[in-house]
N, C-alpha and C positions, 0 to 999 in steps of 0.2 A: 524637450530635447530627449532623444532616445539614448539609452545607455550603450556604451561600447560593448558591454557584456552581451546584450541581446543582439545587437547588430552583427557582431562577429558570428554568432550562431546561425543567424538567418542566411548568411552567405557561405556557410561551410560546405554545402553541397557543390559549390562551384570551385573550391580550392583543390590544389593538387597535393598539398601537405597539411598536416594538422597544425593549426596555429599554436604558438608557444603557450598561450594561456589555457589551452586544453590538454597539454601534455602532463601526465602524472610523473612524480619523482620515480627514479629508477627502482626504488624499493617498493613501489606501489603500482606496478604495471600489471595488466591483465594476465600475462603469461599464458596465452591461449594454448600453447603447445603442451602445457602441463595439466590440462583439465582431466578430471576423472571420467573415463568413458565406460567404466565397469557397471555403473548404475546411473542410467541417464534419465531418471524421472522420480516422481514422488507418488504416494498412494492415490489411486483413482477410486472414488467412492460413488456407488450408484445410490442416488437418493430416492429412487422409486420404492415406494412402500414405507417412507419415513413415518407416515402417519397411519400405518397399518400394522399387521402382525409382526413384521420384520423390524419394527422400530428399535428394539433393544439391540439387535445385531448391528444395525447401521450406527447407532450411538456408540457402541463399543469400537467400531472401526474408526469413527471420528476421534474418539478419545485416544486411541492408540496412535493415530496420525499426529494429533496435537502434542502428544508426549514424546514421540520418537523423532518427528520431523519438524513440527511447527508449521508444516505446510501440507496441503492435500488438494486434489482436484475433485470436482463433482460433475456428474452427468445426470441426465433425467431430473434436472433442477426446476423444470416448469416454466422457464423463460422462453418465449417463442423464438424460433430461429430467425424470423423476420425482424424482430426487435434487435437481436444481436447484429444482424447484417446491416440494418439501418444505422445504428450508432457507429459502427466501424466505417461505413461509407461516408457518413457525415464528418467524422473526425478527419479522414483523409482529405475530403473536400476543403475543410477549413484550412489545413496546412498547405494546401495548394493555392490558396488565395494570394493575391499580390502582397508584398511586404507591408505596404502602407495600410492595407485593410486589417491585417493581423496586429500590427503595431498599435492600433487603437486600444488594445488591451494590455500593452506592455507596462510592467511594474516590477520592482524588486521589493516592494513593501508587503511583507507577509500578512499584514492585518487586512488587506483588501480582500473582499469576498469574491472577486474575479480578477485574475491577472495572468498575463502571458509572460513566461520566464524561461530562462535556461538554467536558473539556479537550482541548487539542491538544499544546502543550508547556508542562506545568505549571510548569516552572522559570522560564520567561521570559514566560509569557503575561500580557498586559495586557488584552486584549479577548477575551471568550468567543465561542464559535462557535455557530451555529444548528444544533446537532446533539446527539443523545444516542447514546452508543456503549457497547456491552457488549464488552469486550476480554478474551480468555482464551487460555490455552495449550491446544493441542490435540494435541500429540504428545510422548511416547507417550500414547495415549488412556488407558491404564490408570493413568497417573500423575495425571491431571487430571480424569477424568470425574466423580469424586465431588464436585468443586467446582461443576460446572455446575448451572444451574437445573433444578428438577424440574417447573417450571410455565412454559410449557405442558407437558403430559405427554409429548409426543413429542420434546422438546428434545434429550435425550441421544442418542436413537437417530438423529435426523435429523442432528445435528452430527457424530456419529461416522461415519456413512455419507458425509456430504459431505466431511469432513476427509480421510478415507482416499482417496476418489476424486480430490480435487483435488491431493493429495500425489503421486499417481501421475502426473498431468499435469505437475506441477512437475519431477519427475525427467526426464520425456521432454523438456521444454523446456530444461532445463539441459544435457542431452546435446547437443541441437541447437545451443545457443548456444556451447558449448565447441568443437564442430566448425566453427562459422562463424568462429571466431577462429583456426582452423588448429591447434587443440589436440586432444589425445585426448578421446574422447567423455566419459570419466569424470573429466576434469581438474578441473572446478569442484567436482564432488561430493567428490572426494578432498581437494583442496587446501583448500577452505573448511570441511571437516569439518561438514557441515550436519547439525545435530541438532534445531534448534528449528523449530516451526511455531506461529504465532499466528493467530487468527481474530478479526475484529471484526464485530459486527453493528451497522451504522450506521443511524440513523433521522433523517431530515430532515423536520420537520413543515412545513406551509405557513407562509409568513412574510408578515406584513402589509406590510412595507417591505423587499423583497429587495435594493433598491439600497443599503442601509445596512450589510449584514452579510454574512458568508460562512458556508457550511456547513463549509468548511475553507479556510484561507488557502493561498497558494502555498507549496509545500514539495516536497522530494524524500524518497524512502523510504530509510532506512538499512538496507535489507534486501539479500539477494542478488537475488531478484526478488519481485514481488508479483503475485498472480493475483486479479483483481477480478471479482466477479459484480455486475452492475447490473440494475436493473429497467427498465421502459419509460419512465421519466421522465428527461429530460435534466438535466444538472447538472455532470457532470465536464468539465473543460477542461484542455487541455495547452498549454504555451507553445511556440510554433513560430515561428521567425524574428521574435521580439519581439512576437508577437500571440497572444492567447488564442484557441484553436481549440476549438469544441464537439466532444465525442465523441457521435456519434449511436448510441443504443442499438439493438442488433440482437438479436432473440430467440435464445436458446440459444447465446450466444457468451460468451467471457471476454475481459476486457481484461488485457493483460500489460504490465508495465513494468519496465525495468531499474532495479535498486536501486543505491545508492551503492557497495556492495561489488563489483558487477560493473564499475562504472566504474573502480574502483581496479585490479581484476584485469586489465582490458583496457587499462590504461595510458591511459585517456581515449579509447580508440577508440570505445567505446560510452558513451552519455551517460545519466546519471540526471537526468531532466528535471523541471523545475518543473511541478506540476499543482495544481489547486484545485477546489473545489466551490462553485457558486453555488446559491441557493435560489430558489423561486418562490412566488407568493402563492396558488396554486390547488391544488397537488398535494403530497401527502407522497411521500417517496422512501426506498427501502431500497437500501443497497449492502453487500456482504459481501467485504472484502478478506482474503486469506490471505497472510501474510508468512512468508518463509523466511529464516533467519538462521543464522550460524555460532555455535559455542560461544564464550564470552567469551575463552578462552585460545588460540583459533586465531589463528595469525599470518597477517595479510593484507598483500598487496603486489602489484605488477604481476607477471604471469607472465613468467618469465625468457625464454621463447621470443618474447615480444613486445617485448623490449628490445634495441636495437642502437645503433650510433653515430648513426643518424638519428632514433631514437626512444628517448632516454634515459628512465630511470625518473622518473616525475613524482611518485610517492608513496614515502615511506620505509616500510619494513616496520614493522608494529606489531601488537600483539594487537588483536583486535576490541574488547575492552573499552576500550583506550586510544583506538582509532579512534572509537568511538561517543561517548566523552566529548568529543573534539574536535568531532565533528559537531554535537552538541547545543549546543555553545558557539559555533559559528561556521560550520557547514556545510562543504562540500567545500573551499572556499577555505581554511578554517582547517586542514584536513587536509593540503592541499598546502603551506601555509606552514610547517607543523610538520615537514616531511620532513627538514630539515637539523638539527632540534633533537634532543637526546638523548631517548631513550625507554627508560627503565630497565626497563620491563615487557616489552620485546621484544628480540630479537637485532638487531644492527646490520645495515643493508642491505648 
């Protein structure tokens, strides 16, 4: 039996008013008229030459963006434009399938390795979001490909090509982020034992009353980093100096953001920043985030080379499993507050 939560979202493009379970409380509305228009984007970094004589310059730019914004965009990233176009086209085709075809993947169980949902945080969610999302594991491909949709027919091929390409970009960025912190290039890769890669295909239909709901509410990502592909429709916003700043779409670029695990590893030098998605009444929107995360048993904590008398450890070491549980229950503040509490699932700091 399909959930009321999902069924309501699948029909929202046909309604004239936002359903009551999608309306945010008055103290938590988008307030679209108050957006900061003075600075409408984040740093754009040219990765051309990352492995050449300009590497140190590019690394410094990445480090500055991670420290000041927690977000940046990249161009000349090496991923073919055809690969980008194919995954965006496939995503749109999937969300245009009949309801019954999409609902084969419906679930609100976050442990499933593929699921169609409108949820954000199913454990604590009280208001539903104006979004439909197909979330699935994508690495190793051979372990998960059999679960992926066969309709549209190009889905598996396009996702496999895209997932492989963007994973290569992720490794290059993690090496640069490691070096920008003064660590060895492979420090993050080795320390966080990165095994997982998840992809989400997000669809935001036009909304008749965009001032009443969110595509996604403000949140941080519990990942190492997230690499996001957006189309030409604005919607993503980042919190900067207490104001929501619009991210201006630029063709053939990716948005990259620091995840919670990098904030912990950097001992708060780099920030995992609140971001959200607003919707509009005229255009549908597609976004495709790729999340990279550590295995549950990996021990996470500040890098020892970033700790000294002037910079004491802000986080207690713990397994990623325990860290994620605290994150879902209270965010990074809860993770900090728990640093002095016993954690039987991990070694002492």
